[in-house]
C-alpha positions in Angstrom: -20.4 12.6 244.0 -20.5 16.3 243.4 -17.6 18.7 244.0 -18.3 22.3 244.9 -16.3 24.9 243.0 -15.3 27.3 245.8 -14.7 30.2 243.5 -18.1 30.4 241.8 -20.2 28.1 243.9 -21.0 26.0 240.8 -21.0 22.3 241.3 -18.4 20.4 239.3 -18.2 16.7 238.3 -14.9 15.0 238.2 -13.5 14.7 234.7 -14.1 11.4 233.0 -10.7 9.8 232.5 -9.7 9.1 229.0 -9.5 5.4 228.1 -5.9 4.2 228.2 -4.3 4.1 224.8 -2.7 0.8 223.8 1.1 1.1 223.7 2.4 1.5 220.2 4.7 -1.2 218.9 8.4 -0.6 218.4 7.8 -1.0 214.7 5.2 1.8 214.8 7.4 4.1 216.8 10.5 3.5 214.7 8.9 4.0 211.3 6.3 6.6 212.6 3.6 4.6 210.9 0.6 5.9 212.8 2.1 9.5 212.8 2.0 9.4 209.0 -1.5 8.1 208.8 -0.6 4.6 207.7 -0.8 1.0 209.0 1.6 -2.0 209.0 -0.7 -3.8 206.6 -0.7 -0.9 204.2 3.1 -0.6 204.4 3.5 -4.3 203.6 1.1 -4.1 200.7 2.9 -1.0 199.4 6.2 -2.8 199.7 4.9 -5.7 197.7 3.5 -3.5 195.0 6.8 -1.6 194.7 8.7 -4.8 194.3 6.3 -6.2 191.7 6.6 -3.0 189.6 10.4 -3.0 190.0 11.2 -6.7 189.8 11.7 -6.4 186.0 15.2 -4.9 186.7 16.4 -8.3 187.9 15.7 -9.6 184.5 16.4 -6.5 182.4 19.7 -5.4 183.9 21.5 -8.7 182.9 20.1 -8.2 179.4 21.6 -4.8 179.2 25.0 -5.4 180.9 25.7 -9.1 180.4 25.1 -12.2 178.3 25.6 -15.9 178.3 28.7 -15.6 176.1 30.8 -12.9 174.5 28.8 -13.4 171.3 25.6 -11.9 172.9 27.1 -9.7 175.5 28.3 -6.1 175.3 32.1 -6.4 175.2 34.4 -3.8 176.4 37.5 -2.2 174.8 39.6 -5.2 175.8 37.0 -7.8 174.7 35.8 -8.5 178.2 32.2 -9.2 179.1 29.9 -9.8 182.1 28.0 -13.0 182.8 24.2 -12.4 182.7 23.7 -14.8 185.7 26.2 -13.0 187.8 24.8 -9.6 186.9 21.3 -10.8 187.9 22.6 -12.0 191.2 24.4 -8.7 192.1 21.4 -6.7 190.8 19.1 -8.4 193.4 21.8 -8.2 196.1 22.5 -4.5 195.8 18.9 -3.5 195.3 17.9 -5.5 198.4 20.6 -4.1 200.7 20.3 -0.5 199.5 16.5 -0.4 199.7 16.5 -1.9 203.2 19.2 0.7 204.2 17.2 3.5 202.7 14.1 2.4 204.6 15.9 2.2 207.9 17.9 5.4 207.6 15.7 7.7 205.5 12.3 6.2 206.5 10.8 6.8 203.1 8.9 4.3 200.9 11.4 4.5 198.0 13.0 1.5 196.3 16.5 1.5 194.9 17.9 -0.5 192.1 20.3 -0.3 189.1 19.4 2.9 187.2 18.3 2.2 183.6 19.8 5.4 182.1 23.2 4.8 183.6 23.5 1.1 182.8 22.6 1.7 179.2 25.1 4.5 179.0 27.8 2.2 180.4 26.9 -0.7 178.0 26.6 1.5 174.9 29.2 4.3 175.3 31.6 3.9 178.2 32.9 0.4 177.5 33.9 1.5 174.0 36.7 3.4 175.7 37.5 1.4 178.9 37.1 -2.1 180.4 34.1 -3.1 182.4 36.1 -3.0 185.6 37.3 0.5 184.8 33.8 1.6 183.9 32.5 0.4 187.3 35.4 2.2 188.9 34.1 5.4 187.4 30.6 4.6 188.8 32.2 4.2 192.3 33.9 7.6 192.0 30.6 9.1 190.8 28.9 7.7 193.9 31.6 9.0 196.3 31.2 12.5 194.9 27.4 12.3 195.3 27.8 11.1 198.9 30.2 14.1 199.5 27.6 16.4 198.1 25.0 14.9 200.5 27.2 14.9 203.6 28.4 18.5 203.1 24.8 19.7 202.5 25.5 20.9 199.0 22.9 18.6 197.5 20.3 19.8 200.1 21.2 23.4 199.4 20.6 22.9 195.7 17.3 21.2 196.4 16.1 24.1 198.5 17.2 26.6 195.9 14.7 25.1 193.3 11.5 27.2 193.1 8.4 25.4 194.4 6.7 25.7 191.0 9.6 23.8 189.3 9.4 21.1 192.0 5.7 20.7 191.2 6.5 20.6 187.5 9.1 17.9 188.1 6.5 15.8 189.9 4.0 16.3 187.1 6.7 15.6 184.4 7.6 12.4 186.2 4.0 11.3 186.3 3.7 11.8 182.6 7.1 10.1 182.1 6.2 6.9 184.0 2.8 6.8 182.2 4.6 7.0 178.9 7.0 4.3 180.0 3.9 2.1 180.8 2.4 2.8 177.4 5.6 1.9 175.6 6.4 -1.2 177.7 2.9 -2.5 177.1 3.0 -2.0 173.3 0.0 0.5 173.6 2.3 3.1 172.0 5.0 2.0 169.5 7.6 3.6 167.3 6.8 4.0 163.6 9.1 3.2 160.7 8.0 6.4 159.0 5.8 9.4 159.8 5.0 10.3 163.4 7.6 9.3 166.1 5.0 7.1 167.9 1.7 5.6 167.1 -1.1 3.7 168.8 -0.3 0.0 168.8 0.4 -1.5 165.4 -0.5 1.0 162.6 -3.1 2.7 164.8 -4.7 -0.6 166.1 -4.3 -2.8 169.2 -3.4 -6.1 167.6 -1.4 -8.0 170.3 -3.0 -10.0 173.1 -0.4 -8.9 175.7 -1.4 -5.2 175.0 -5.1 -6.2 175.5 -4.1 -7.7 178.8 -2.5 -4.4 179.7 -5.7 -2.5 178.9 -7.7 -4.9 181.0 -5.3 -4.5 183.9 -5.3 -0.7 183.5 -9.1 -0.7 183.7 -9.3 -3.1 186.6 -6.7 -1.2 188.6 -8.3 2.1 187.7 -11.7 0.9 188.9 -10.3 -0.5 192.1 -8.4 2.7 192.9 -11.4 4.9 192.0 -13.6 2.9 194.3 -10.9 3.3 197.0 -10.5 -0.5 197.5 -7.7 -1.2 199.9 -4.9 -3.0 198.1 -6.4 -2.0 194.8 -3.1 -1.9 192.9 -1.8 -5.1 194.4 -5.1 -6.9 193.7 -5.0 -5.6 190.2 -1.4 -6.8 189.6 -2.2 -10.3 191.0 -5.5 -10.6 189.1 -4.0 -9.4 185.8 -1.0 -11.7 186.2 -3.3 -14.7 186.7 -5.2 -13.6 183.6 -1.9 -13.3 181.6 -1.0 -16.8 182.8 -4.3 -18.3 181.7 -4.0 -16.5 178.3 -0.5 -17.8 177.8 -1.5 -21.4 178.7 -4.2 -21.4 176.1 -2.7 -19.3 173.3 1.0 -20.1 173.7 2.0 -16.5 172.7 5.6 -16.7 173.8 8.2 -14.0 174.3 8.3 -11.0 172.0 11.0 -10.9 169.3 11.5 -9.7 165.8 9.8 -12.9 164.6 7.1 -12.6 167.2 6.3 -8.8 167.6 3.0 -9.7 169.4 4.7 -11.6 172.2 5.1 -10.7 175.8 7.6 -8.0 176.7 10.6 -9.2 178.8 8.7 -11.7 181.0 6.5 -14.5 179.8 3.9 -15.4 182.5 4.9 -19.0 183.0 6.8 -20.9 185.6 9.7 -22.9 184.2 13.0 -24.5 185.3 14.2 -24.6 188.9 12.3 -22.4 191.3 15.3 -22.0 193.6 19.0 -21.6 192.7 22.1 -20.3 194.5 23.3 -16.9 193.3 26.7 -16.4 191.9 28.2 -13.2 193.5 31.6 -13.4 191.8 31.3 -9.9 190.5 31.4 -8.3 193.9 34.5 -6.2 194.2 35.6 -6.6 190.6 36.1 -2.9 189.8 39.2 -0.8 189.0 38.8 2.7 190.5 41.4 4.6 188.6 42.2 2.4 185.6 40.2 4.6 183.2 42.3 7.6 184.0 45.4 5.8 182.8 43.7 4.3 179.8 42.0 7.3 178.3 43.6 10.2 180.1 42.4 12.5 183.0 40.2 14.9 181.0 38.3 12.2 179.1 37.7 10.2 182.2 36.7 13.3 184.1 34.0 14.1 181.5 32.6 10.5 181.8 32.4 11.0 185.6 30.8 14.4 185.1 28.1 12.8 182.9 27.5 10.1 185.5 27.3 12.5 188.4 24.9 14.9 186.6 22.6 12.1 185.4 22.6 10.4 188.8 22.3 13.6 190.9 19.4 15.2 189.1 17.5 12.0 188.2 17.4 11.0 191.8 16.6 14.6 193.0 13.7 14.8 190.7 12.4 11.3 191.5 12.6 11.9 195.2 10.7 15.2 194.8 7.9 13.5 192.9 7.7 10.5 195.2 7.7 12.6 198.4 4.8 14.8 197.1 2.9 11.6 196.1 3.4 10.1 199.6 2.1 13.3 201.2 5.3 13.7 203.3 6.7 16.7 201.5 6.6 20.2 203.1 5.3 23.3 201.4 8.7 24.1 200.0 9.0 20.6 198.5 11.5 19.3 201.1 10.8 16.2 203.0 11.8 14.4 206.3 15.4 13.2 206.6 16.3 14.9 203.3 20.0 14.8 203.9 20.0 11.1 205.0 18.1 10.2 201.8 20.6 12.0 199.6 23.6 10.3 201.4 22.1 6.8 201.2 21.1 7.3 197.5 24.8 8.2 196.9 25.9 5.1 198.7 23.7 3.2 196.2 25.9 4.4 193.4 29.0 3.3 195.2 27.5 -0.1 196.0 26.3 -0.6 192.4 29.8 0.1 191.0 31.5 -2.0 193.6 29.3 -5.0 192.7 29.4 -4.4 188.9 25.6 -4.1 188.7 25.7 -0.4 187.8 24.8 2.7 189.9 21.8 2.1 192.2 19.3 5.0 192.5 15.8 5.7 193.7 13.2 4.2 191.3 10.2 6.2 190.2 8.3 2.8 190.1 8.1 3.2 193.9 5.2 5.5 193.1 3.1 2.3 192.6 3.7 1.3 196.2 2.9 4.9 197.4 -0.3 4.7 195.4 -1.1 1.6 197.4 -0.7 3.6 200.6 3.0 3.2 201.6 4.2 6.2 203.6 7.2 5.0 205.6 10.5 3.1 205.3 8.8 -0.1 206.4 7.6 -0.5 202.8 11.1 -0.1 201.6 12.3 -2.8 204.0 9.6 -5.2 202.6 10.7 -4.4 199.0 14.4 -4.9 199.9 13.8 -8.2 201.5 11.9 -9.4 198.4 14.8 -8.2 196.2 17.2 -10.3 198.4 14.9 -13.2 197.9 14.9 -12.6 194.1 18.5 -13.8 194.0 17.3 -17.3 194.8 13.9 -17.2 193.1 14.5 -15.7 189.7 11.8 -17.8 188.0 9.2 -16.4 190.3 10.2 -12.8 189.7 9.8 -13.3 186.0 6.2 -14.5 186.2 4.7 -10.9 186.2 4.9 -9.7 182.6 6.0 -6.2 181.9 2.5 -5.4 180.5 1.0 -5.9 184.0 3.6 -3.7 185.7 3.0 -1.1 182.9 -0.7 -0.9 183.8 0.3 0.0 187.4 2.7 2.7 186.2 0.0 4.4 184.1 -2.4 4.5 187.0 0.2 6.0 189.3 1.2 8.5 186.6 -2.4 9.7 186.6 -2.2 10.1 190.3 0.9 12.3 190.1 -0.6 14.6 187.6 -2.7 16.1 190.5 0.3 18.3 191.5 -0.2 20.4 188.4 -2.7 22.5 190.4 0.4 24.0 192.3 1.7 25.7 189.1 0.5 29.2 188.3 0.1 28.9 184.5 -1.4 32.4 184.5 2.2 33.7 184.9 4.0 32.9 181.6 7.4 33.3 183.3 6.4 30.3 185.4 4.3 28.5 182.8 6.9 28.1 180.1 9.7 26.6 182.3 7.2 24.4 184.0 5.7 23.3 180.7 9.2 22.6 179.2 10.1 20.6 182.3 6.9 18.5 182.1 7.1 17.7 178.4 10.9 17.2 178.0 10.9 14.3 180.5 8.7 11.9 178.5 9.8 13.2 175.1 13.5 12.8 175.8 13.0 9.8 178.1 15.1 11.4 180.8 14.2 13.0 184.1 17.6 14.8 184.2 16.9 16.4 180.8 13.6 17.8 181.9 15.1 19.3 185.1 18.0 20.8 183.0 15.7 22.4 180.5 13.5 23.7 183.3 16.5 25.2 185.2 17.9 26.9 182.2 14.6 28.4 180.9 13.7 29.5 184.5 17.0 31.3 185.0 17.1 33.0 181.5 13.4 34.1 181.5 13.6 35.4 185.0 16.8 37.4 184.2 15.4 38.8 181.0 12.1 39.8 182.8 13.9 41.9 185.4 13.7 39.3 188.1 17.3 38.1 188.1 17.6 38.8 191.9 14.9 36.3 192.6 16.9 33.5 191.1 19.0 31.8 193.8 22.7 31.9 193.1 22.9 28.1 193.2 20.3 28.0 190.4 22.8 29.9 188.2 25.6 27.5 189.2 23.5 24.5 188.3 22.3 26.1 185.1 25.9 26.6 184.0 26.5 22.9 184.8 23.5 21.9 182.7 24.8 23.9 179.8 28.0 21.9 180.0 26.0 18.7 180.4 24.0 19.3 177.3 27.1 20.2 175.3 29.1 17.2 176.5 29.0 15.6 173.0 30.9 18.5 171.3 33.2 18.8 174.3 34.1 15.2 174.2 34.8 15.5 170.5 37.1 18.4 171.2 38.9 16.5 173.8 39.2 13.5 171.4 40.7 15.8 168.8 
C-alpha cells in the first residue's frame, strides 16, 4: 500500500515499526547496568574478583589487631588485647554490610573493608596511650566527622577544588602504588639489609617458588587481558590458585616465616580444619567514645582524631578518584555519579568499623581488580559484600588464595591505571612537578594520603610563586595548611607531651 504525500505529490511508504525492546529487569534499572555498558554476568565476575583480591583482609586484620593470647597480641596501655577470632568475625561482618550498603546507595563497584593504614596506626601507636575500647571510640568520632563533612558538602567541595591534573596524578600514583604492593606481597621486590632500600627477589634473584607462581599468574592474567578474554582476571586467579595448590601438595613449602623465608605469604593454598564455623561477634559495641579524652587529655586525643580524619579522608578521596576513572564513570572534572552519597557511606564505614572494633572501614584500591574485570555498578559491590558476609562462616575457604596470586592481579590492574598519565601536561613544569611528586610519593612512602598531601602543597606553592595564586582554589589553601599540620604531627605531639 502506497500513501500519497499531498504536499509534494511524492509517494510515501509507512514507516517500518521498530521491533519491541524487551523490558529491562528491575536489577538492570536499579543499578543502571545497561546504561553503563555492562551486564549482570560482568558485574558478578567483577564482584568475585574484587572479593578474591580483598579477602586477605579477613586473615590479615586479626594478625594486626589481635592474637590468640596476650602473649602474641598487641596489648593496650592497660594490658588489654583483642581476640584474633573475634576480630576476624567482625572484619567480615563490617566489610560485608558496608560494601553492600555502598553498592546500593552509591551504585559504584567499590569494596570497603578495614583500612590497613589505620589498623596498623592503632596497633602500633594509639594503644600505647589508650585502651582498645578507647582507641575504637576515637575511630567512631573520626567517622562521625567524616560523615558530617560528607552530609554538609564540605568533602564534595574539597574534591571539586582539586585541579583535574592532580586528580589524574592521584590515579596514576595509585596504580603505581598497588603495583608496588603486589611486587612486595609476592616477594618479587624485597627490602635489603644494607645498600638500596629494595631489591629484586633475594639478592637480585628470584629464588622462592611462591614468587615464581606470582610471575606465572602475572603473565597468564596479562595475556588473558591483552587478548580481551572475558573474565580474564578471574580465570587467572582461579587457575593460578589451582597451580599454587598443586605446587604446595608436591613441594610442601609451608607458610613464610623467619625460618622459612621462601614460604607462602599470609595464606598457604591448602584446605584444612573445619570448612564452616559460627562467627563470634562479641566485639560489636565494645568501644568507649570519650574515654581517651579523660585518659590522655583533650589536646592529645584531638591530635589522634586529627591524624585519623586526615588519613581516612584523603586516602578514600584519592582511592575513589582513581577507581572512578578506571571504571569509566568519572566526568571530565574527575567527579562521578552519586559523589556525595559515596562520601557519606564511606564515612559510615569508619563509624561501623570503630563500633565493631575491627578498625575504620574504607574504600579499597583492590576494587580496581574487579573494575578491570568489567565491573561498573554497585551490583558488583553487593556480590563482594555478600561474599564477605559468607567469609565469617567460611574462613578456611577465604584463606586458600595465597597473597602471591592476589598480588599478580594487583600488578595487572596497576598497569591499567597508568593510562591516565596521558591527561597530565608534563610540558608545563608547574603541573609536571606536583603531578610527579604525587605519583612517586604514594609508592615510596606507602601512603595515598602522603602523595595527595605532597601534591597539594607543591601545587599551591609553585602556583603562588609563579604568579598564578588566583588560580588556586581557596579550599586548596585550607587543605594545604591542614597537610602541613598533618606532616608536622610528630613534633606537635612531642610539644603537647612536653
